[in-house]
N, C-alpha and C positions, 0 to 999 in steps of 0.2 A: 727665206733669210729674216734674220733677228738682225734687228738696230738697235744702236745705243743711242740715246737721247741723255746728254750731259753737258755739264758746264766745263770749260779747259781750265788745269788749274795754271797759277801765276809759273811763270817762265822762271827756273831758278839762277839763270844766266844773267836778268834782270830786275830791277829794281822795281819797275813799273808794272803796271797791272793791264797795260794795253793786250787786246784780244782776250780778255776774260769775261767781259761781258756779255757776249751772244750765246746762245744756246745752240750744240752741236748735234746734226744726226748724223750718224755713220753706222756703216753694215759690219758687221761681224765677218770675218774672213770665213769663207765657205770650206775652203780647202788648204791645207797646210803649201806653203811655199817650198820651192824644190830646186836644187842647183841645175842650171844648163852644164850639160858635160861637155859642150864644145868650149864655150866661151866662159863658165864660172859663176854667172850671173843668177841670182836668183829669181824664178820666173814662177809665175802663177797663171791659170787660167778663168779666174775671179775676177771679174772686171767693175762690179760693184764695191770691191775692196779702193778703189781709187773716189769713188762719191763720197765727198763731205760738205753738208748742207748745213748753211748757219741761219739761225733764226734770233729776233730781238727776244722771244719769251719761251718759257717752256711749254704753255699752252699754244703757241702756233706752230712749234715742234709734235706735239702730239696730235695738234689736229691735221698738220700734213699727213702723217703717219695713217691715221685713222682715216681718212679720205681717200689715200692710196692703197688701203690694205696691206699695210706693212706691220708685222709683228713687232713689237719694240718693247725695250725695258729701258725706265728711267733711273740713273744713276744719280744718288745724293750730292750735292755739290760739296765742294772742297771745303772742307773746314780752314779758315783764314786765322793763322796766328799771328798777332801783332808784337813784335819784340821791340819796346820802346828802350831808345837806348839814348844815350847823353854823350859827348866827348869828353865831359868833367869826370865821368864815372872811370876814365883810364887812369886816372889820376889821384883817385880815391884813397882815404886813409884806411879805410876797412877791406881793401880790394884783397882778393884770393891769391893772385897769382902776382909775384914782385913784376913792377914796369920796368922794361929793358929795351935798350935799342934794338 
């Protein structure tokens, strides 16, 4: 099985960066999910899909995967785009859209 090592992106629903400092090792799905005919739930026989390990650094995650013989792929870190805003910009003279209530 192939494992992915990555640093999770910031949650779009929150303004903070909690949970984005650790590196995560998780396994690729071995098989597709299917629908249970009786209940309609999605089921899978892949138990490794439930495993999600956190590490303090990328090197620790890579060392763990190599020590346990796990094939892995390191994904690049998500790009952080800072948007600098000021409340006064809402009332600027050269504003592109008119200010309304």
